[in-house]
BAFI-3210 file (N, C-alpha, C; in Angstrom, 3 decimals, decimal comma, padded with zeros to 6 digits):
// residues 138
n [1|2|3|4|5|6|7|8|9|10|11|12|13|14|15|16|17|18|19|20|21|22|23|24|25|26|27|28|29|30|31|32|33|34|35|36|37|38|39|40|41|42|43|44|45|46|47|48|49|50|51|52|53|54|55|56|57|58|59|60|61|62|63|64|65|66|67|68|69|70|71|72|73|74|75|76|77|78|79|80|81|82|83|84|85|86|87|88|89|90|91|92|93|94|95|96|97|98|99|100|101|102|103|104|105|106|107|108|109|110|111|112|113|114|115|116|117|118|119|120|121|122|123|124|125|126|127|128|129|130|131|132|133|134|135|136|137|138]
n.u [098,486|096,357|097,779|098,886|096,552|095,606|097,746|097,623|095,073|095,492|097,378|095,841|093,863|095,479|096,438|094,099|093,437|095,704|095,430|093,131|094,057|095,860|094,089|093,058|092,778|094,928|093,352|091,394|093,007|093,733|091,224|090,797|092,698|091,554|089,157|090,029|091,313|089,182|087,516|089,044|089,328|086,663|086,167|087,685|087,485|086,209|087,777|089,803|092,373|093,521|093,946|096,167|096,805|094,430|094,512|096,715|095,645|093,762|095,452|096,457|094,087|093,503|095,680|095,273|092,833|093,611|095,502|093,784|092,232|093,704|093,448|091,643|088,323|087,234|084,871|085,033|085,812|083,484|081,897|080,493|082,604|082,008|080,863|082,742|084,672|083,161|082,243|084,683|085,418|083,334|083,849|086,356|085,579|083,962|085,875|087,296|085,354|085,246|087,845|087,700|085,855|087,405|089,352|087,791|087,078|089,578|090,274|088,332|089,089|091,666|090,952|089,831|087,166|085,407|082,842|081,820|083,636|083,029|080,385|080,827|082,274|080,302|079,118|080,853|080,199|077,846|078,882|080,558|078,682|077,177|079,198|080,049|077,732|077,615|080,133|081,354|081,908|079,540]
n.v [097,597|098,445|099,358|097,007|095,685|097,470|097,347|094,628|094,574|096,306|094,802|092,555|093,700|094,657|092,220|091,068|092,827|092,389|089,688|089,884|091,413|089,621|087,754|088,630|087,861|087,629|088,560|090,068|092,096|093,364|094,278|096,113|098,024|098,919|099,974|102,125|103,703|104,223|105,747|108,072|108,859|109,352|111,646|113,566|113,489|115,271|117,495|119,419|120,249|118,165|116,196|114,554|113,227|111,839|110,132|108,619|107,320|105,775|104,076|102,626|101,414|099,848|098,096|096,774|095,536|093,867|092,263|091,094|089,518|087,234|085,896|083,748|084,053|083,797|082,412|080,447|077,897|076,914|076,360|073,822|071,353|070,721|073,049|074,945|075,817|077,353|079,313|080,608|081,495|083,275|085,084|086,114|087,346|089,336|090,866|091,722|093,337|095,349|096,377|097,377|099,427|101,128|101,773|103,241|105,430|106,546|107,251|109,219|111,141|111,817|113,043|115,284|115,253|115,601|115,401|113,195|111,267|111,253|110,330|107,781|106,725|106,313|104,005|102,068|101,512|099,986|097,771|096,810|096,182|094,177|092,260|091,691|090,571|088,165|086,915|087,384|086,057|085,626]
n.w [162,781|161,167|158,986|157,923|157,118|155,191|153,377|152,623|151,451|149,267|147,847|147,163|145,534|143,447|142,463|141,472|139,353|137,815|137,134|135,557|133,418|132,314|131,422|129,072|125,704|122,769|120,631|121,961|122,921|120,541|119,812|121,840|121,186|118,804|119,822|121,449|119,496|117,748|119,384|119,769|117,085|116,354|117,769|116,499|113,741|111,963|112,049|110,235|110,768|112,027|110,229|109,346|111,719|112,100|109,888|110,589|112,823|111,501|110,103|112,248|113,069|110,799|110,810|113,263|112,704|110,612|111,931|113,763|112,161|111,739|114,088|116,313|117,508|120,953|121,102|119,201|120,119|121,213|119,110|117,143|115,670|113,011|112,044|112,409|110,496|108,676|110,445|111,096|108,555|108,021|110,078|109,292|106,912|107,940|109,258|107,039|105,889|107,792|107,571|104,963|105,329|106,923|105,015|103,175|104,744|105,141|102,492|101,999|103,900|102,981|100,636|101,589|102,266|104,722|105,856|104,516|105,420|108,120|108,028|106,982|109,063|110,913|109,954|110,752|113,361|113,082|111,777|113,744|115,765|114,492|114,058|116,687|117,730|116,373|116,709|119,173|122,350|124,893]
ca.u [097,498|095,623|098,689|098,960|095,283|095,607|098,721|097,077|093,963|096,076|097,987|094,759|093,258|096,448|096,502|092,868|093,589|096,753|094,839|092,200|094,843|096,416|093,010|092,757|093,399|095,519|092,278|090,793|093,957|093,576|089,931|090,986|093,408|090,567|088,196|090,675|091,541|087,875|087,037|089,794|088,993|085,302|086,201|088,460|087,439|085,758|088,736|090,770|093,731|094,008|093,817|097,254|096,633|093,310|094,997|097,570|094,730|093,189|096,489|096,443|092,859|093,632|096,633|094,612|091,832|094,355|096,053|092,641|091,737|094,472|093,218|090,325|087,536|087,041|083,657|085,349|085,865|082,126|081,229|080,744|083,684|081,448|080,503|083,839|085,313|082,264|082,282|085,929|085,352|082,442|084,570|087,374|084,854|083,523|087,068|087,556|084,346|085,692|089,033|087,246|085,250|088,528|089,941|086,906|087,210|090,883|090,190|087,550|089,917|092,741|090,328|089,285|085,705|085,254|081,464|081,722|084,420|082,252|079,243|081,355|082,671|079,084|078,839|081,729|079,435|076,936|079,726|080,982|077,528|076,891|080,281|080,031|076,578|077,884|081,424|081,840|081,337|078,862]
ca.v [096,641|099,052|099,430|095,664|095,428|098,310|096,784|093,373|094,927|096,837|093,675|091,741|094,454|094,657|090,890|090,864|093,555|091,717|088,482|090,281|091,833|088,421|086,956|089,128|087,116|088,528|089,197|091,104|093,209|094,079|094,962|097,266|099,023|099,506|100,770|103,396|104,485|104,678|106,820|109,274|109,250|109,911|112,988|114,528|113,197|116,431|118,583|119,389|120,472|116,887|115,226|113,575|112,427|110,928|109,117|107,737|106,481|104,796|103,063|101,792|100,617|098,842|097,077|095,979|094,692|092,845|091,341|090,385|088,542|086,010|085,332|083,136|084,516|082,816|081,648|079,386|076,583|076,454|076,045|072,425|071,189|070,708|074,419|075,849|076,420|078,403|080,368|081,359|082,159|084,426|086,038|086,781|088,221|090,497|091,692|092,359|094,395|096,426|096,976|098,151|100,658|101,993|102,270|104,266|106,620|107,130|107,888|110,451|112,123|112,282|113,916|116,448|115,097|115,288|114,970|111,824|110,424|111,149|109,456|106,422|106,285|105,833|102,632|101,165|101,095|098,893|096,603|096,326|095,578|092,932|091,319|091,254|089,685|086,856|086,311|087,615|085,166|086,378]
ca.w [162,314|160,049|157,847|157,338|156,451|153,992|152,454|152,127|150,558|148,025|147,126|146,608|144,430|142,354|141,864|140,705|138,096|137,069|136,568|134,505|132,257|131,715|130,847|127,739|124,609|121,770|119,877|122,798|122,964|119,271|119,880|122,719|120,374|117,896|120,593|121,822|118,284|117,253|120,262|119,436|115,720|116,308|118,353|115,712|112,301|111,175|112,243|109,130|111,288|112,552|109,145|109,362|112,936|111,835|108,954|111,389|113,605|110,574|109,858|113,452|113,007|109,737|111,264|114,307|112,032|109,879|112,932|114,356|111,187|111,898|115,419|116,472|118,655|122,029|120,825|118,250|120,777|121,525|117,846|116,756|114,690|111,656|111,665|112,783|109,323|108,186|111,460|110,934|107,248|108,217|110,934|108,467|105,983|108,739|109,475|105,740|105,762|108,678|106,946|103,807|105,856|107,305|103,768|102,617|105,597|104,842|101,169|102,144|104,614|102,096|099,636|102,281|102,374|106,146|106,115|104,016|106,335|109,362|107,738|106,842|110,400|111,572|109,523|111,504|114,539|112,735|111,494|115,064|116,432|113,775|114,328|118,083|117,963|115,775|116,985|120,529|123,343|125,961]
c.u [096,746|096,484|098,785|097,689|095,203|096,560|098,213|095,939|094,497|096,698|096,927|094,112|094,191|096,504|095,257|092,972|094,652|096,215|093,907|092,956|095,431|095,348|092,631|093,510|094,064|094,449|091,639|091,709|093,881|092,271|090,015|091,722|092,418|089,583|088,790|090,863|090,239|087,343|087,733|089,427|087,620|085,259|086,861|088,289|087,040|086,717|089,830|092,196|094,345|093,927|094,896|097,160|095,501|093,720|095,902|096,716|094,103|094,199|096,566|095,230|092,963|094,597|095,992|093,564|092,515|094,936|094,943|092,130|092,459|094,280|091,805|089,601|087,404|085,879|083,926|085,306|084,479|081,320|081,520|081,769|083,174|081,145|081,653|084,474|084,460|082,259|083,520|085,980|084,474|083,113|085,596|086,729|084,384|084,712|087,479|086,598|084,742|086,904|088,658|086,599|086,350|089,204|089,107|086,980|088,520|090,875|089,429|088,367|091,004|092,213|089,726|087,776|085,365|083,842|081,255|082,470|083,656|081,049|079,692|081,779|081,463|078,761|079,705|081,007|078,493|077,715|080,176|079,850|077,193|077,936|080,265|078,857|076,826|079,096|081,952|081,126|080,740|079,554]
c.v [097,189|099,102|098,072|095,333|096,216|097,742|095,488|093,630|095,437|095,725|092,797|092,422|094,442|093,293|090,585|091,574|092,906|090,449|088,818|090,686|090,623|087,583|087,427|088,307|088,110|089,252|090,318|092,320|094,029|094,879|096,194|098,389|099,711|100,395|102,128|104,293|105,034|105,833|108,130|109,780|109,901|111,329|114,015|114,408|114,409|117,616|118,494|119,611|119,180|115,780|114,147|112,674|111,410|109,803|108,127|106,804|105,407|103,710|102,098|100,867|099,515|097,732|096,180|095,055|093,558|091,800|090,497|089,286|087,201|085,321|084,769|083,722|083,405|081,879|080,441|078,005|076,042|076,109|074,581|072,354|071,267|072,118|075,412|076,536|077,559|079,594|081,238|082,090|083,408|085,510|086,821|087,726|089,483|091,433|092,393|093,533|095,612|097,143|097,841|099,471|101,637|102,577|103,401|105,565|107,331|107,859|109,211|111,527|112,694|113,223|115,175|116,417|114,649|114,836|113,523|110,863|110,195|110,222|107,999|105,864|105,735|104,395|101,619|100,660|099,945|097,620|095,967|095,578|094,221|091,865|090,795|090,320|088,274|086,152|086,480|086,691|085,990|086,214]
c.w [161,099|158,795|157,155|156,558|155,149|152,942|151,826|151,134|149,220|147,191|146,470|145,411|143,218|141,673|141,039|139,356|137,219|136,409|135,426|133,251|131,546|131,025|129,441|126,700|123,652|120,938|120,690|122,908|121,675|119,262|120,784|121,994|119,440|118,651|120,972|120,599|117,714|118,087|119,909|118,039|115,644|116,869|117,442|114,204|111,445|111,255|111,180|109,613|111,833|111,496|109,220|110,586|112,756|110,885|109,683|112,246|112,717|110,218|111,040|113,439|111,960|110,141|112,321|113,695|111,273|110,837|113,554|113,438|111,326|113,238|115,508|117,674|119,701|121,736|119,917|118,903|121,103|120,269|117,506|115,617|113,250|111,139|111,851|111,581|108,760|109,147|111,260|109,592|107,348|109,058|110,106|107,454|106,706|108,996|108,173|105,520|106,606|108,082|105,750|104,251|106,279|106,072|103,170|103,435|105,273|103,490|101,253|102,860|103,719|101,022|100,275|102,423|103,799|106,506|105,669|104,941|107,633|109,170|107,624|108,192|111,163|111,170|110,258|112,754|114,238|112,395|112,809|115,759|115,808|114,094|115,749|118,362|117,433|116,370|118,415|121,500|124,469|127,283]
res [m|k|f|r|t|l|l|l|t|c|c|l|i|a|s|v|f|s|l|r|a|d|a|d|t|p|l|e|k|q|m|q|i|m|a|r|s|m|k|q|l|s|q|q|i|a|d|s|t|k|q|q|e|s|i|t|l|l|e|t|l|k|k|a|a|s|d|s|k|g|l|d|p|r|k|t|v|s|i|p|q|a|n|r|e|k|f|l|t|d|y|k|a|q|m|d|k|l|s|e|a|f|n|q|i|e|e|a|l|k|a|g|k|y|d|q|a|k|a|q|l|a|t|v|g|s|i|k|k|e|g|h|s|k|f|k|q|d]
***
């Protein structure tokens, strides 16, 4: 009896996690890629021995930002039709701003300016905060 209860509980827990994973939109999946890459990059950006690895992470970040630009945030459906075009234009501009920040970090790393790259990485946090406040559905 205990085994059946344990097995049933495990199946229920697995199905809940499976449903949650399926609920992620393509945009949310891109954002998760950026979050993981940013975490790793922030831990190693000042390490000159990991310069190439950091540049590779930046390429991943730039691709995820570019891919995200073509996707609509969930919040889009709650925006009145009359304001939707401006909302999406602003969203795409915010993603361009993020991509430009990644480009500047990459340029600093390639030039060996690790302090500058680290300082520029800090600005990504403010871009993220600004973007999420405007475009992320609560």
